N, C-alpha and C positions, 0 to 999 in steps of 0.2 A: 608537626606530625600529621595533622589533618590534610595539609597541602600535599604531603608525600603520598598519603593514601589516595587522594583524589587523582594524582598523576598515575598511580598504579592502576586504579580502576579505569581511568581514561585509556591507558595503554591496552588493557585487556579488552575493553569495549571496542577500541579501534581495530584490534586484530580480529575480533569476532565479526565485526561488520565487514571488514576487508575480505575475509574468507567467504562469508555469505554472498557478497556481491560478486566475487570472482567465480564462485560456483554457479550463480544464477546467470551471469553473462555467458559462461561456457555452455550451459544447457540451452540457453536461448539461441546461441549461434548454431548449435547442432540442429535444433528444431527448425530454425529459419532456413538452413541449407536443405533440409529434407522437403520443406514445403515449396521451395523455389523451383520453378521449371528449369529444365536444362537449356542451355544455349542452343540455338538451331544447328550450329555447326557441330557441337558436341553430340547432339541427338542423331544427326546424320552419320557421324563417325561410329557411334555405338550401334546404330542400325546396320551399317555395312559389316561391322565385325560379327554381329549376331547372324546376319545372312550368310556370310562366308563360313561360319562355324556350322550352320545347318547344312550347307551344301557339301562341306568336307565330310561331315558325318554320313551324308547320303551316298556319296561316291566312294568313301573309304580311302581317300587319298587326296591328291592334288586336284583343285577345282579348275575346270576348263583346261586340263592338260592336253587332251587330244592325242591323235596318233603321232604327230611330230615329236611331242614331248616323250612319249613312250619309246620311240625309235632312238632319240638322243640318249635317253636313260640306258637303254640296252646296249648302245654303242659304247658309252662310257664305262659301264660295268664290264663289258668284254675286254676293253683296254686295260682296266685294272686287273682283271684275272690273268691276262697275258703277262702284264708287267710284274705282278706279285705271285705268280704261280698258282692261280686258282683260289678256291675257297668261297665261302658264302659271305658276301659283303653286305647283306641285309641285317646281320645280327652282330652284336658286340663280340669281339674275340674272347676266347676263354684263355686267360692268362694264369699260368701256374708257376709259382715261385718255389724253388727247392732250397732247403737249408744248406748253407755252406758248411763244408767240413773243415774244422779247425784241428790242427795238429799241435800238440804241445812240444816244444823243443827244449832240450836240456841246456842249462846255462852254466 
């Protein structure tokens, strides 16, 4: 009987220690990753993304587009308007679905 109680206590103690260690290791891994400096390549990549984001907000569109980009864009939009009969291609189309009319037939 005493041996059975000792095994139960051992099992409970083992699960509590396992849970505590798992939590501590998980927390220390998170803290270690925060304290660690970024890889130089990762830092350069993130800096370029942030720089592009700032430039695109400042220009309000494509960064370094230039006049050739604007000309190509207007040419393509005019092609689409001729092909599809005009309309505003800068906004999402307004789609309206109508309910189908069902007729009951006599059997």
